[in-house]
C-alpha positions in Angstrom: 1.4 146.9 205.5 1.4 144.2 208.1 4.5 144.3 210.9 6.2 140.9 209.7 7.0 143.1 206.2 7.5 146.1 208.0 10.6 144.3 210.0 11.5 142.2 206.8 11.9 145.5 204.7 13.6 147.3 207.7 16.0 144.4 207.7 16.8 144.5 203.9 17.6 148.1 204.4 20.4 147.4 207.2 21.9 144.6 206.1 22.4 146.8 202.4 24.3 149.1 204.4 26.3 146.3 206.0 26.8 145.3 202.2 29.0 148.6 202.0 31.5 146.9 204.4 31.9 143.8 202.1 29.7 141.8 203.9 27.2 140.2 200.9 25.8 137.2 202.7 23.4 139.1 205.3 22.2 140.9 202.5 21.3 137.9 200.4 19.6 136.0 203.0 17.3 138.7 204.6 16.5 139.3 200.8 15.7 135.9 199.8 14.0 135.6 203.0 11.2 138.4 201.7 11.2 137.1 198.2 10.4 133.3 200.1 7.7 135.3 202.1 5.7 136.8 199.4 6.1 133.6 197.1 4.2 131.1 200.1 2.9 133.9 202.1 1.2 136.0 199.2 -2.4 135.0 200.6 -1.8 136.5 204.4 0.4 139.5 203.7 -2.0 140.9 200.7 -5.1 140.5 202.5 -5.9 143.2 205.1 -9.7 142.0 205.6 -9.8 139.1 206.9 -13.7 138.4 206.3 -13.6 139.3 202.6 -10.4 137.6 201.8 -9.0 137.5 198.2 -7.6 134.7 196.8 -6.0 134.8 193.3 -4.6 138.4 193.3 -2.5 138.1 196.5 -1.3 134.6 195.4 -0.1 135.5 192.1 1.2 139.1 193.5 2.9 137.3 196.1 4.7 134.8 193.5 5.6 137.6 190.9 6.6 139.8 194.0 9.1 137.1 195.2 10.4 136.2 192.0 11.4 139.8 191.1 12.9 140.4 194.7 15.2 137.0 194.5 17.2 138.7 191.5 18.2 141.7 193.5 21.1 140.5 194.9 22.8 138.8 192.0 22.3 142.3 190.1 24.2 143.9 193.2 27.1 141.6 193.1 30.4 141.9 191.4 31.5 138.6 189.9 34.7 137.4 188.9 33.7 136.3 185.5 30.5 136.6 183.7 27.2 135.3 185.9 26.3 132.8 184.0 23.1 132.8 185.3 22.3 136.5 184.3 20.4 135.6 181.3 17.7 133.9 183.3 17.1 136.0 186.2 16.3 138.7 183.4 13.0 136.9 182.8 12.0 137.1 187.0 10.6 140.4 186.8 8.4 139.6 183.6 5.2 138.3 185.8 5.7 141.3 187.9 5.5 143.4 185.1 2.3 141.6 183.5 0.6 142.0 186.9 1.5 145.9 187.2 0.1 146.3 183.5 -3.2 144.0 184.5 -3.5 146.5 187.4 -3.3 149.4 185.4 -6.1 148.5 183.3 -8.2 146.9 186.3 -8.0 150.1 187.7 -8.5 152.2 185.1 -11.8 150.1 183.7 -13.2 149.9 187.7 -12.2 153.7 188.7 -15.9 155.0 189.0 -17.5 151.4 190.0 -16.2 151.2 193.8 -15.1 147.9 193.2 -11.3 148.9 193.8 -10.4 147.9 197.3 -7.6 149.2 199.5 -5.6 145.7 199.0 -5.9 146.3 195.2 -3.9 149.7 195.6 -1.4 148.5 198.1 -0.8 145.5 195.9 -0.5 148.2 192.8 2.3 150.3 194.6 4.2 147.3 195.8 4.2 146.7 191.7 5.4 149.3 191.0 8.0 149.9 193.1 9.2 146.2 192.6 8.8 146.9 188.9 10.9 150.1 188.7 13.7 148.6 190.9 14.2 145.1 189.6 13.8 146.8 186.1 16.7 149.1 186.7 18.5 146.4 187.3 17.9 144.5 184.3 17.3 146.5 182.0 20.9 148.5 183.2 23.9 146.9 182.3 26.8 147.3 184.8 28.8 149.5 182.2 25.8 152.3 182.1 26.6 155.3 184.7 23.5 154.9 187.2 24.2 151.1 187.6 27.6 151.7 188.1 27.2 154.6 190.4 25.2 152.3 192.7 27.7 149.4 192.0 30.8 151.4 192.9 28.9 153.1 196.3 28.2 149.1 197.6 31.5 147.6 196.6 34.2 150.7 197.3 36.3 148.4 199.2 35.9 145.0 196.5 38.9 144.7 194.2 36.3 144.0 191.8 35.3 147.5 191.4 38.3 148.0 189.3 35.9 146.4 186.7 33.7 148.9 187.3 36.3 151.5 187.2 37.9 150.7 183.9 34.1 150.9 182.0 33.7 154.5 183.6 37.2 155.7 182.5 36.7 153.9 179.3 33.0 155.7 178.6 35.0 159.1 179.7 37.6 158.6 177.5 35.1 158.4 174.4 33.3 161.0 175.6 36.1 163.5 175.3 37.5 162.1 172.1 34.3 162.6 170.4 34.9 166.4 171.5 38.6 166.6 170.4 39.8 167.1 173.7 42.5 164.6 172.9 44.7 165.1 176.3 41.4 164.0 178.6 40.9 161.2 176.2 44.2 159.9 176.8 44.0 160.4 180.1 41.1 158.5 180.8 41.8 155.7 177.9 45.1 155.2 180.3 43.1 154.9 183.2 40.7 152.6 182.0 43.6 150.2 181.0 45.5 150.6 184.6 41.6 150.0 186.5 41.4 147.1 183.9 45.1 145.4 184.7 44.3 146.0 188.4 41.4 143.8 188.4 43.2 141.3 186.2 45.7 141.6 188.7 48.3 141.6 185.8 52.1 143.3 185.9 51.4 146.3 183.4 54.8 146.6 181.9 55.5 143.3 181.9 52.3 142.0 179.8 52.5 145.0 177.1 56.3 143.4 176.9 55.1 140.1 176.4 52.7 141.0 174.0 55.0 143.3 171.8 58.2 140.8 172.1 56.7 137.6 172.4 57.7 135.7 168.6 54.8 135.3 166.5 55.8 131.8 166.0 55.6 130.8 169.2 51.6 130.6 168.8 51.0 129.1 172.1 52.5 132.1 174.2 50.7 134.5 172.2 47.4 132.7 172.6 48.1 132.4 176.6 49.1 135.9 176.5 46.1 137.0 174.6 43.4 135.1 176.8 44.8 137.1 179.8 44.5 140.3 178.2 41.4 139.8 176.6 39.1 140.9 179.0 40.6 143.8 178.7 41.4 144.3 175.1 38.8 147.1 174.5 41.3 149.2 176.6 44.0 148.6 174.0 42.0 149.3 171.1 40.6 152.6 172.5 44.3 153.4 173.1 45.4 152.6 170.0 42.7 155.1 168.5 43.1 158.1 171.2 46.8 158.1 170.8 46.4 157.8 166.3 43.7 160.9 166.7 45.7 163.0 168.6 49.0 162.4 166.4 46.6 163.3 162.9 45.8 166.6 164.3 49.5 167.1 165.2 50.5 166.1 162.0 48.0 168.4 160.3 49.5 171.6 162.2 52.9 170.4 161.7 54.2 169.4 165.1 56.0 166.1 163.1 58.2 165.3 166.3 55.1 165.3 168.4 52.9 163.5 165.9 55.5 160.8 165.7 55.8 160.1 169.8 52.0 159.4 169.6 51.7 157.7 166.7 54.3 155.3 168.2 52.4 155.1 171.1 49.3 154.1 169.2 51.2 151.5 167.2 52.4 149.8 170.8 48.9 149.8 171.7 48.1 148.2 168.5 50.4 145.8 168.7 49.1 144.7 172.3 45.5 144.5 170.5 46.7 142.1 167.7 47.7 139.6 170.5 44.5 140.2 172.2 42.1 139.8 169.3 44.2 136.8 167.8 42.6 134.5 170.4 39.5 135.4 168.6 40.9 136.1 165.3 37.9 136.3 162.9 38.3 137.4 159.3 36.6 140.7 160.1 39.1 140.9 162.6 42.1 139.9 160.0 40.9 142.3 158.0 40.5 145.5 160.1 43.9 144.6 161.8 45.7 144.3 158.7 44.3 147.5 157.3 44.8 149.0 161.0 48.7 148.0 160.8 49.4 149.0 157.4 48.0 152.7 158.4 49.9 152.7 161.3 53.2 152.0 159.5 52.7 154.3 157.1 51.9 157.3 159.7 55.0 156.6 161.0 56.5 156.6 158.0 55.2 159.8 157.1 56.6 161.7 160.1 60.2 160.2 159.6 59.7 161.7 156.0 59.0 165.2 157.5 61.6 164.7 160.1 64.1 164.2 156.8 65.0 160.6 159.0 64.9 158.8 155.2 66.4 155.7 156.6 63.6 155.2 158.9 61.1 156.1 156.7 62.4 153.3 154.2 62.4 150.5 156.8 58.8 151.2 158.0 57.3 151.5 154.3 59.1 148.4 153.4 57.4 146.8 156.0 53.7 148.2 155.0 54.2 147.3 151.4 54.7 144.0 152.3 51.1 143.3 153.9 49.5 145.1 150.7 48.7 141.9 149.0 46.6 141.2 152.1 44.4 144.1 152.6 43.8 144.4 148.5 42.0 141.6 148.7 39.2 142.9 150.7 36.5 145.4 148.6 33.7 144.9 151.2 31.3 147.6 152.0 32.0 149.5 155.1 35.8 149.7 154.5 35.6 153.3 152.1 36.8 155.0 154.7 40.1 153.0 155.9 40.8 152.8 152.6 40.6 156.3 151.4 42.3 157.2 154.7 45.1 154.7 153.4 45.4 156.0 149.8 45.6 159.5 151.1 48.5 158.8 153.3 50.4 156.7 150.5 50.0 160.2 148.0 51.7 161.8 150.6 54.2 159.2 150.7 54.3 160.3 147.1 53.1 156.6 146.1 50.7 157.4 143.8 50.1 153.9 142.1 49.5 152.2 145.2 47.1 155.3 146.4 45.4 155.2 142.7 44.6 151.7 143.7 43.4 152.1 147.1 41.3 155.2 145.8 39.6 152.8 143.2 38.6 150.3 145.4 37.0 153.0 147.6 35.2 153.9 144.8 33.6 150.6 143.7 32.5 150.0 146.8 30.8 153.5 147.3 29.6 152.7 143.6 26.9 150.4 145.4 24.9 153.1 146.5 25.0 156.3 144.5 21.5 157.4 145.9 22.9 158.8 149.2 24.2 161.9 149.5 26.7 161.8 151.2 28.2 158.7 149.3 27.9 161.1 146.0 30.0 163.4 148.2 32.5 161.1 149.1 32.5 159.4 145.6 32.9 163.0 143.9 36.0 163.4 146.7 37.6 160.4 145.7 37.7 160.9 142.3 39.0 164.4 142.8 41.7 162.6 144.7 42.7 159.9 141.9 42.8 162.7 139.3 45.0 164.6 141.7 47.3 161.0 142.0 47.4 161.0 137.9 48.4 164.7 137.5 51.5 164.3 139.8 52.0 161.3 137.5 52.0 163.4 134.6 49.2 161.6 133.6 46.9 164.1 132.1 44.1 162.4 129.9 43.4 159.9 133.0 43.3 163.2 135.2 40.5 164.7 132.9 38.6 161.6 133.0 38.1 161.5 136.7 38.2 165.1 137.6 34.8 164.6 134.8 33.7 161.5 137.0 33.8 163.5 140.0 31.8 166.3 138.4 29.0 163.4 137.7 28.8 163.4 141.6 29.1 167.2 142.2 25.5 167.7 142.6 26.5 170.8 144.9 28.1 173.6 142.7 28.7 175.6 145.6 30.8 172.7 148.1 34.2 172.6 148.5 34.1 169.5 146.5 33.4 171.5 143.3 36.1 174.3 144.3 38.7 171.4 144.5 37.3 169.8 141.2 38.1 173.2 139.9 41.3 173.8 141.0 42.6 170.8 139.0 41.0 171.7 135.6 42.5 175.0 136.1 45.9 172.8 136.6 45.6 170.4 133.8 45.1 173.7 131.7 48.1 175.3 132.6 49.8 171.7 131.9 48.3 171.4 128.8 49.2 175.1 127.5 45.8 176.8 127.7 46.8 179.3 130.0 43.9 181.9 129.3 41.5 178.9 129.9 43.5 177.9 133.0 43.2 181.5 134.1 39.4 181.9 133.6 39.0 178.3 135.5 40.9 179.1 138.4 39.4 182.4 139.1 36.0 180.7 139.4 37.9 178.2 141.4 39.3 181.4 143.7 35.6 182.5 143.9 34.2 178.9 144.8 36.8 179.1 147.7 36.1 182.5 148.9 32.4 181.4 149.2 33.5 178.8 151.4 35.9 180.8 153.4 38.9 178.2 153.0 41.7 180.5 153.7 44.5 178.1 152.9 42.7 176.7 149.6 42.5 180.7 148.5 45.9 181.0 149.3 47.2 177.8 147.1 44.8 178.9 144.2 46.3 182.6 144.8 49.6 180.7 144.1 48.7 179.1 140.9 47.1 182.1 139.2 50.2 183.9 140.0 52.1 181.1 138.1 49.5 181.1 135.6 49.8 184.5 135.0 53.9 184.7 135.1 53.2 182.6 131.7 50.8 185.0 130.5 53.4 187.6 131.2 50.9 189.6 133.4 53.4 190.3 135.6 51.7 193.2 137.8 48.6 190.8 138.1 51.0 187.9 138.9 52.8 189.6 141.6 49.2 190.7 143.5 48.1 187.4 143.5 51.5 186.0 144.9 51.6 188.6 147.5 47.7 187.5 148.7 48.8 184.2 149.1 52.1 185.1 150.6 49.9 187.4 153.3 48.3 184.5 154.4 50.8 181.9 154.9 52.7 184.8 156.6 50.4 185.0 158.9 49.7 181.4 159.7 53.3 179.8 159.2 55.9 182.8 159.8 58.5 183.9 157.9 60.8 180.8 158.4 58.3 178.4 157.5 58.7 175.8 154.5 55.3 177.2 153.4 56.3 180.6 153.3 59.1 179.9 151.2 57.4 177.8 148.9 55.2 180.9 148.1 58.1 183.4 147.8 59.7 181.4 145.0 56.9 183.1 142.5 57.9 186.5 143.8 61.7 186.0 143.0 60.6 184.4 139.8 58.6 187.8 139.0 61.3 190.1 140.6 63.9 188.0 138.4 61.8 188.3 135.2 61.2 192.0 135.6 64.7 192.9 136.4 64.9 193.3 140.0 67.7 191.3 140.7 69.0 191.7 144.0 66.0 191.9 145.5 65.3 188.3 143.4 69.0 187.0 144.5 68.0 187.6 148.3 64.9 186.0 148.4 66.4 182.6 146.6 69.2 182.7 148.8 66.4 182.9 151.9 64.3 180.0 150.0 67.3 177.9 149.3 68.2 178.3 153.3 64.8 177.3 154.3 64.6 174.6 151.7 67.4 172.9 152.7 66.7 172.8 156.5 63.2 171.6 156.1 64.0 169.1 153.3 67.6 169.1 152.3 67.4 166.8 149.9 63.7 167.4 147.7 63.3 167.7 144.2 61.5 171.4 144.9 65.0 172.5 145.9 66.7 170.9 143.2 64.4 173.2 141.0 65.3 176.3 143.0 68.6 175.6 142.7 68.5 175.8 139.1 66.9 178.7 138.8 69.1 180.5 141.0 71.9 179.3 139.1 70.0 180.9 136.6 70.2 184.0 137.8 73.7 183.5 139.0 74.4 183.3 135.3 72.4 186.8 134.5 74.7 188.4 137.4 77.8 186.9 135.5 79.0 184.4 138.5 79.4 181.5 136.3 81.3 179.3 138.4 78.8 179.8 141.4 76.4 178.9 138.5 77.9 175.7 137.7 78.2 174.8 141.6 74.3 175.4 142.2 73.6 173.5 138.9 75.3 170.7 139.7 73.8 170.3 143.4 70.7 170.5 141.8 71.3 167.6 139.3 72.9 165.4 141.8 69.7 165.8 144.2 67.5 164.9 141.3 69.5 161.9 140.4 70.0 160.9 144.2 66.2 161.1 144.7 65.6 158.4 141.8 64.0 160.8 139.7 63.5 160.1 135.8 64.4 163.1 133.8 62.1 161.5 130.9 58.8 163.3 131.3 57.2 166.7 130.9 57.6 167.7 134.2 61.5 167.7 134.2 61.6 169.7 130.9 61.8 172.9 132.5 64.5 171.8 134.7 66.3 170.2 131.7 66.1 173.6 129.8 67.5 175.4 132.8 70.3 173.1 133.4 70.9 173.1 129.5 71.1 176.8 129.3 73.9 177.3 132.6 75.7 174.2 130.5 76.3 176.3 127.3 77.1 179.6 129.5 79.8 178.1 130.8 81.0 177.1 128.2 79.9 172.9 127.5 78.2 173.5 124.8 77.8 169.6 124.1 76.3 168.8 127.1 73.9 172.0 126.6 73.1 170.5 123.0 72.2 166.6 124.8 70.0 168.5 127.2 68.1 170.5 124.8 67.7 167.3 122.7 66.2 165.5 125.4 63.6 168.0 126.0 62.7 167.6 122.7 62.4 164.0 122.7 60.7 164.0 125.9 58.0 166.3 124.2 58.0 164.2 121.1 57.2 160.8 123.0 54.2 162.4 124.8 52.7 164.1 121.8 53.6 167.7 122.8 54.8 169.4 119.6 53.6 172.6 120.7 54.9 173.1 124.5 56.6 176.2 126.0 59.5 173.8 126.9 59.8 172.9 123.6 60.2 176.2 121.9 62.9 177.2 124.9 65.0 174.2 123.8 64.8 175.1 120.3 65.7 178.8 120.7 68.9 177.2 123.1 69.7 175.0 120.3 69.4 177.9 117.9 72.0 179.8 120.3 74.5 176.5 120.4 74.7 176.5 116.6 74.7 180.6 116.3 78.3 180.1 118.5 79.3 176.9 116.3 79.1 179.3 113.4 76.2 176.7 111.7 74.3 179.7 110.9 71.8 178.0 108.3 70.8 175.2 111.2 70.2 178.1 113.9 68.3 180.2 111.7 65.9 177.1 111.1 65.8 176.0 114.9 65.1 180.0 115.8 62.0 179.8 113.3 61.0 177.1 114.9 60.9 178.2 118.2 58.7 181.1 117.0 56.6 178.6 115.3 55.9 176.7 118.7 55.7 179.8 120.9 52.7 181.0 118.6 50.7 178.1 118.8 50.0 179.0 122.9 51.3 182.5 123.4 50.2 185.9 122.2 52.7 187.4 119.5 53.4 190.3 121.8 55.2 188.3 124.6 58.5 188.8 126.1 59.6 184.5 125.5 58.7 185.7 121.7 60.7 188.9 121.8 63.9 186.8 123.4 63.6 184.3 120.3 63.6 187.5 118.0 66.7 189.3 119.7 68.7 186.4 119.5 67.6 186.0 115.7 68.6 189.0 115.0 72.0 188.6 116.6 72.5 185.5 114.5 71.4 187.6 111.6 74.3 190.5 112.4 76.9 187.8 112.2 75.2 186.6 108.4 75.6 190.7 107.0 71.7 190.4 106.9 71.5 193.4 108.4 67.7 194.9 107.4 66.2 191.3 108.6 68.5 191.9 111.9 66.9 195.2 112.7 63.5 193.9 111.5 63.6 191.4 114.2 65.6 193.9 116.7 63.0 195.9 116.2 60.2 193.7 117.2 61.6 192.6 120.2 62.2 196.1 121.2 58.3 197.0 120.6 57.1 193.5 122.2 59.1 194.5 125.6 58.6 197.4 126.1 54.8 196.7 126.6 56.1 194.6 129.8 59.5 196.1 131.0 60.6 199.4 132.5 63.1 201.1 130.1 65.9 200.5 132.7 65.6 196.5 132.1 68.5 194.8 131.0 66.9 193.7 127.9 67.0 196.9 126.3 70.5 196.8 127.0 71.4 194.0 125.1 69.1 195.4 121.9 71.1 198.6 122.5 74.0 196.6 122.0 72.5 194.5 119.0 71.5 198.0 117.6 74.7 199.4 117.6 76.4 196.5 116.3 74.2 196.8 113.0 75.4 200.8 113.0 79.1 199.8 113.3 78.7 197.1 110.5 77.1 200.1 108.5 79.7 202.2 109.2 77.9 205.0 111.9 80.0 204.2 114.5 78.7 207.8 116.1 75.2 205.9 116.3 76.9 202.9 117.5 79.1 204.5 119.8 75.8 206.1 121.4 73.8 202.5 121.6 76.8 201.2 123.3 76.8 203.7 125.9 73.1 204.1 126.7 73.6 200.0 127.0 76.6 200.7 129.4 74.5 203.1 131.2 71.4 200.3 131.7 73.7 197.7 132.7 75.6 199.4 135.3 72.1 199.9 137.2 72.1 196.0 137.6 75.3 194.9 137.7 79.0 195.6 139.2 81.9 196.9 137.1 83.3 193.1 136.8 80.2 191.7 135.0 81.3 190.3 131.1 78.5 192.4 129.9 80.2 195.9 131.0 83.5 194.8 130.5 82.3 193.9 127.1 81.1 197.4 126.3 84.4 199.1 127.1 85.7 196.8 124.2 83.5 197.9 121.9 83.4 201.4 122.5 87.1 201.9 122.3 
C-alpha cells in the first residue's frame, strides 16, 4: 500500500469520527476523493513493480473500488424522505463483486503455478474488504439491527435519528408480542409511535384528536391528516394490534374491565390508522379495515355485555351490524382467520344467525384447499362451531348435519376437535331424549378430553353428564359428575364466581329431587345472589328463579313461589325471548305448576297447553316436557272433577314417558301416584291401590325411606283404607306420613296441617 493511499484512508477514518458530531461534509469529501483516486489512478496505486506493470487488473480494480466506495457516505446519511438515488447506488458494488469472484477463481486455478504476484494478492484483499463494507450497506436496510446500530452511533445528535429509533422500537414490540409479553409490546409500540411523531415534528395528542374527530365528510382535511401521518402509519397499526391482543387475553381470563380499557385504546388507534390508510385506500385496505372495525366494535360490545352496561352494548353492536353489508361481499382466500374470529365474537353476542353466516363463509374459503392438514383441522373446527350455533337456535337437524360435516375432516380421532364434536353429539342425543346414547357418547368425550389434558372441557363434560344422569335418575352418578366439575371450578374461579354458581345448580337440583330441601334451599339462594350480581337480567337467572319457585312450592311458601316465578317470567319477556321453542318448555312447565299450586288453574292450563303445542309444532311427540305437561293437565282436570278427562291425560303421560324412559323412573312413579289419587276420588279403590303400590315400588329404588314422596304415598294408602272403613289402618298410615313430613317441613306446612285434620 503506497503512502498516498495510507494517508487517504487515515483521513477517511478521522473524518468518520468527525461525522459523529454531525459534520457530514468532511467525511463525504474525503471518501469521494479516495473513490476518485481509485477511479483515475488505479494503474499507479495498484502496481508496486515499476518494471513489470500490469494494465488491465489495476485499472479495472480502480474503477470497481471507486464505484463501491462512492456510495458509502449516502448509506451512512439519514435523509428527510426517501433517498431517490438508492436504487441506482445499489448497483455500484456489482463490478467489485464480479472482480472479487474473478480473483477467487484466478487464485484457485493458479495457486501452484507461481503466477500469483503480490499485487494480485493485495488487490484481492482490498476487493474483499470493500465488498464486505459496501455489501453491508446495500443489503441491510436501515430498519435492520446492525445497520441501525451504526446509524445510531454516527447520528447521536441528529433529529432524524428518531426515524431509526422508531424502527427499532417497532421491532422490539413485535418480538415482545410474539412472546405474549403484552406489557413490553405496548411499551415499545408507544415508544415507536413517539419517536415517529418526534421525527415528523408533530404534536402527539393534537394529531390523534384530529384523526379521530375530523368529520369524515371533510375529505380534504382527512387527506391532509393522513398524508402527514402516513410515514408513521405502521406504528398506529401496531398499537391497534398490541392493545387488542392484550385485551383478548384479559377477556379470556374474565378481566372484563381491563379488557374494555385496552379494547378502547385499540379502537382509538384503529380510527387513526383508518385516516392514515385513507391516503391510499386500496380495495384490500378497505376490506381489511372494514372487517377490523366490525371486530373492534363487537369486542367492545362484548365487554359492555359482561359488565351489564346494556345501553352501551346495544349502541356499539348497532354500529357493528351497520357495517355487515360491506364485509359480507368478501370471500377471498386469506380472510378465513378474521372471519372465523368475527363469527366466534358474534356467537358470544348471541347473534347466532350472523355468526353462522360468517362461519359458512369461512368454510367456503377453506374448502378451496382440503388437502392441507391445517386447513382440514380448521374446517372441522368451523363446522363444529356452526353446529353449536344451530344447537343454540334449537335447529337439531342442522346441528347434526354440521357435526357430520366436521367429522369428514377429523383425521385425528384423538384431537380436541374430535372431543368437541363428541361433546355436541352428546348434547344433541340428550336433546332428542336419547339419554342412554347421550350418556355413552359423553363418557367417550370425557375420556377424550382427559387424554388431551383439557381441565375446563373436562369440567364442562362432567356437568352435562351430571344433567344426563339426573334425567336417567342415576342420582349418585350425577352427584359424582357434578362434584368433579365443581371441584375444578372452585379451584380455578372461586366460590363467588359465576362459573361456580353455574355448576352448583346441578347439585342443588339433585338435592331438591332427593329430598334434601334445606341444603338445596341454601344453594339456590347462593346461586341467585351470584347470578343477580353478575348478570341480573339473564335467561339463566330466570330458569334458576323458576326452579327456586318450585322448591318454595314444595316448602309451602306459596307467596314467595309466586313472586319468584313472576320475576322469572318478567326477565324472559324483557329479554325478548319467544316462548315458542322446545328450549323454553321446561320453564313453561315449571311456571304452569306454580300457577296450579297457587290456585290459578286457568293460567296453568294455558301454559301446559302451550307446551303441548310447541312439541306438536316441532314434531316431538315423545318429549319429556310433553309428558310433564300432560300430567299437569291431569292434575288440573282432577281438581275440576273432570275425572274421565284426567284419567285419559294420565294415561297419555305414561305412554309418552314409556317412549324415552325406563318403566322404573321417578317421573313415571309420579304419574302413577297422581293417577292413583284420581281413582281414589272415583272410588276405584283396587285400581288406585295398584297404581299407588307401583309408585311405591319404583320410588324405593331411588330414594331413602325418609323422602317425603313416601309420605305422599302413605297418605294415599291411608285414604284408601279410610274409604274401606279401615280407620285404624288409615290412622297408622297418616301417622307414618306425618313423621316423615316433620323431618322435612315446619309445623305450619300445609301437608302437616292436613294430616292433623285427617287424623281427627
